[in-house]
Each structure stands twice: as C-alpha cells, then as structure tokens.
N, C-alpha and C positions, 0 to 999 in steps of 0.2 A: 126722444126721438133721436133716431140716427141723422147722418148727414144728408141722406137721401130722402128724408121726410118720413120714412116708415117707423113705426113703434118698436122700441126695444125690448124684446120678451126674454132676454137673458136673465137667469136667476139672480136674484139680489144676495146680497152677503148672507142675510140670516137663512134665505132659503138653502144656501149652499152649506152652510153648518148644519142645518137640520136633515139635509141629504146625507152629509157626512156622518151624523150620528146615526141615522137609520143604517147605512151601510155597515158602520161598525157594530151595531146592535147584529145584524144579520150575521157578520163574520163570527161574533162571538158565539150565537147559537149555534152556527155550523160546527164550531169547533168543540163546542159541549156535547154535541150529538156524536162528534167523532170520538171523542173523549169516553164516552158512554159505551158506546160501541165497541171500542178497543178494551175497556175493562171487561166487558161481557166475553169478550173473546178469549182474554187472557185468563179469567177466571174459568171459562169452559175448557180451556186447554190443560188448566192446572187440574180441573175435574177429571178430564179424561186420563190424565196422567197417572192420578190417583187411582182411578178405576183399573188401569194397565198395571200399576204395581201390584194393587191389592190381589187382582187375579193371579199374578206370577208366584205372590206369597202363598194364595191359596192352594195351587199346583203343587208348590214344594210340601206345603203341609199335608196335604192328601197323599202325596208321594211318600212322606216321613212315616205317617201312620199306617200305609198299606200294608197289610201282613206279607212278610216275605214268602215268597213262593218255593215250595220243595224243588228239587232237582228233577231231571228226568227219570221218568221209571224205566226200569231194566238196567238200572246204572247205580245200584245202590252202593257197590265199591268204588265210585267215581270212574268206573271204567264198565263197558259192556262185554260180557264173556259170550264168545260164539262157539257152538259145537258141531257135532255131526250134522251133516246136511248143510251146513253153513246157516243153522239156525240159533239165534238168539236164545240165552238161557232167562227166562223170566225172573225179575226180581223187583224189589219196591224203588222207593225214592230216596235220597237223602234229605232228611226233613230240615227246615232251618235250625241253625244251631246244634244240630247233631254230627256225629262223625260218621263217615263212610263205615260199610261192613264189608271187609275183605273177604273175597271167596277163598275157601280152604280147599287146595288140591288134595285129591285123594291118591297118594303113591301105590297103593296096592291095585288102582286099575289100569296102570301100565300106559297110561294117557300121557302124553307130553304137555306140559303146561307152557305156552308161550305167551308174554305180557310185553306189550310195547305201550310207550308215552311218547307220543309224536303232536307235532305240530303242523297244521296243513300248510303252514307258509315256510317251515324249515325245509332247505334244499336237501341237507343230509338224510333226513326223513324221507323225502321224496326218493332218493337214490336207494335207501334200503327196501322200501315199499316196493318201488316198481322192479329191483332185482329179485325180490325174495316173495312177492305177493302170490305168484303160481304154485310154489311149492307149499307154501304155509297153506293155501287155500285148498291144494289136494290132501294134505295129512289132516286138516279140519274137517273137510268134507267126508273123508273115509272113517272119522272116528278116532284116529291113531293120535290127534293132538285137540287141544282148544286154544283160541287165541283170545287174550281179553285186551281191548283196546281201551287206552286212556286218552283222547283228544284233549289238548289244551292250548289256551292262548298265548304261548310263551312269547311270541314276536307280536303281541297286540299293538306295539308301539310303532312297528315298522308300517311298510305298503302305504307311504305318503298320507299318512293320517286317516286312512279309511278303515283302520281297524281290521282288515281282512280276517286275521287270525282269529279275533274274537267271534266274528260274524260266521266263520266257516266251523269253529268249535259249538257255536249256538244250533247252527243248521245241522250238524251231526246229532246234537242231543235231541233236537226235535225230530229226527228220523228214529233214535231210538226209543223215544217216548211214543211215538206214533206207530210205527212200523220197523220194530226192531230187527224182523228177519231180512228187511233191505238194508242194513247197517254195512253189511260187509261190501255189496256192490256200491253203495255211496261211498264209503270209505276209499274204494278203489277209484272211483270218478274224480273224486277230489285230487287224488294223487296223480293220476293219469294226467289230468288237465292242470297240473299244479301251476300258478303263476310266478313271476320272478319276484324275488324278495324286494329287489328296489322298486318295483312298480306299485301299481294302484290296487293289486290284487283282483279279483273276480267281483263282478257286481252282484248284488243280491239275485237279480233277475238270471243271471249265468248260473249262480248257486242252485237257483230252483230249477234251471234245465237238467241240471244232474241231478235233482232229486227225482225227476221224472224218467231220466235215463235208468236209474238204478232200480226202476220198477216199482216206486213207489205207488200205492193207490190211494192213500190217504193225502192227495194232494192240497186239499184245501186247508186241511187242518196242519199240516207242515208248512206250507206257504204263509199262513196266517202266524204261525210260531215264528218262523224266521221274520216277518214283517215286525211281529211285537218284541223282537230281541228277548224273548221270553226266558232263555236259561243263560243270560249274559253274567248275573250275579254268581249262578252257580258254578260258572265256567272259570271266573276268577277265584272263587273261593276253591273249587278243587286245584286250581294251580298253586295258591299259596300253601294247601295242604301237601302238595308234592313237593314244593319248596323246602318246606319246614320238616318233611320226613317224618319217621322213617318210610321206607318203602315195603309195604307188606309181603310177607313170604321171600324175603331176600335179606341179603347182608348189607344193601346199599342204603346208607344214611339218609340220603335225600336226594332228590332231583337237582342235578346241575346244569342238565343241558337236555335237548332232544337231538336223535332219538335216545331213548333209554329200551333196551332190549334185554328181556330176560327169558331163561329157557331153566324151567324147574329151578327157579329161584338165582341162577346164576347169570351173570352180566355177560353178554356177548359184547367183545371189544375188538372183532376182527374188522375185516374189510365190509365197508357198506355195499360195495358192487359186487361181490363175490359170492354167488350163490352157491357154490361148492364149498366154500368156507363156511357159509352159516349152515350149511346141512350138515357137515362134519360136526360142528359144534352140537347141534341139537342130538345127532347120535351119540357124541360123548357125555353130553348132560343128560341123556336117557341111561345111557350105561351107568354113570357116576349115581344117578339116583335110584336106580333099580337092581343094583348089583347083587344085592342079597336074594333077589326074588328069582324065581324058577321060572322056565320056559316063558319070557317075557320078551316078546319081539321088539327088535329095534324100530323106530318110527317109519324107517324107510324100505324095511325089508318086505313087509306085506303089499304097502302101497307105495310104491317108488316114488320119490320126488324129483322134479326136474333139475338138471345141474346148470342150466343157464337161463337167463332172462329170456322175457317174451321176445 
C-alpha cells in the first residue's frame, strides 16, 4: 500500500528483470534481422558487380574475336584517285592484313599525277588546299591531271582529346566508300571549314552537315558509318604504313609530316600559300616527266589554271 492508501501497482523486481530480458531478446532479434538484411545486400551488390565485370569481359572478348573489317572501297591504295569530271576511279578495299595496291601512273597518257597526303586538322594542309584547290580542281576536271588524296590522322592526339583528326579521316573514308564521286567536294568542305589545331575540332554533327553540303545522297549510310567509327582502324593502319614508307611512285622514303605533295613523283617544297609557284612546279614536273614525248601539252596550256586563291 502507498501512504495515501492506494494499492502499489509498480512492477516488482522479478517483473522488471523479465521485462528487461524480453526487451533484450527483441533487440537481439532486430539486430539479427538487420545483419541478415545487410548480408543479403552485400551479397547482392557483389553479385551485381560480378555480372558487370563479366559483361565488360564479354564485350572485350567479342571485340577481340570480331573479324577485322577491310578498308573503305575505292581506296585500295590507301588514297582515293580522282580524275576527269572530278569523278573517283573505282577500286577495291585494303583487306585486313594486306598491303595497299599503289596506282600506276601512265606517262604516255600525258596526264599530270598529283598526290597529296593530308590531315584535316593540319593548318599547313589547310593553307595548301585553300590556295590550290581551284587550280587543281580545274586541271583534274578537264582531264589534264589526276589527284590522289590520302587522308591521314597524323594529329589524332590533338584537338583537346576529341580525336578530330581521326574522326575526320574516318568520315572521309565513309564518303569514299559510299559515294566516292562526292569525295572531292567533301574534302574541300572540311578544309574550307577547318577548325583550329588548339580547339576541340568539329563535332560529328558538324561533319555530317558538311557531308550533306558536299552533295552526298547516301546520307544514312555515311552518317551511320561516322557514328560507328567504322574505318578508324584502317585510318590508323594507313598512317602507320605511310610513316614506315616508302611512298609509292616517288623517291620519298617515308612520310615525315603533312602535307606531302607530289607531282609526277616529285615532292613540292615551295610555298604553300603561293598558287603561282605551285602551278610553275606542276608545269616543270610535267616537262621533266615527258621531255622525250612529242606534242605533249603543258597542263596549263589547254586548260589554264588560276594563279591566285579563291
């Protein structure tokens, strides 16, 4: 009894002990449930991690066993040959593990053979192309010359990590593969809109815009080829071959930089921004190559080339 006469309902010592034991039991049970749940989560996380690792390994294995693709069509020489009416000369592809097949100039035909090794990010290539594209285009269009263009990713490590040089080379290869007759126009578009060597380069969307501007009809195929980076491996292999040399149909042992410009096998070492100097070199190379031929017109005699830039 309490002092006021009421019954004392406070739990006794034994009841308190029993309640404490029950509370402890409940806490232990809750802890066991938490531990079991945590183990399941950890095991599940490990399982997911293992699945993710296995997926990555599977991709690597599939990529490693995927048959290597041939290079682009119409570039069996690692370059595309463009002739009269600015139309590309059809050719096959460089098969995986095979060597490119060099085009063989015909001196008796009286046609000047111009060959360029270029990088779409190279500022010196841009200077030469923008200076001389008009007069080269007129010579080739008329049939007085051919031009064989070798796009290469020489500066792939530049452009702030975006590998623009490689992406542009791949895009050019895509055009050569699906619509070779538009290559000359696309080549000019890339140089007319050449980005800075220090910047990130053009985006793939911008490159696709210039594909369209060049008059390519097979836009879906070319765009998909660009997205897939289909000819990246070929582009890198073509660069390796040029760096190792020799450069076909010339005395150049190997590519040391871009641009490399050859006229009838002779290397042009003049000013890149002087159209008149390059034209004079073309005429001289033509005369040197065909000095024993009779009635062979100089490349500028029947079809004058411009003496200034656009």
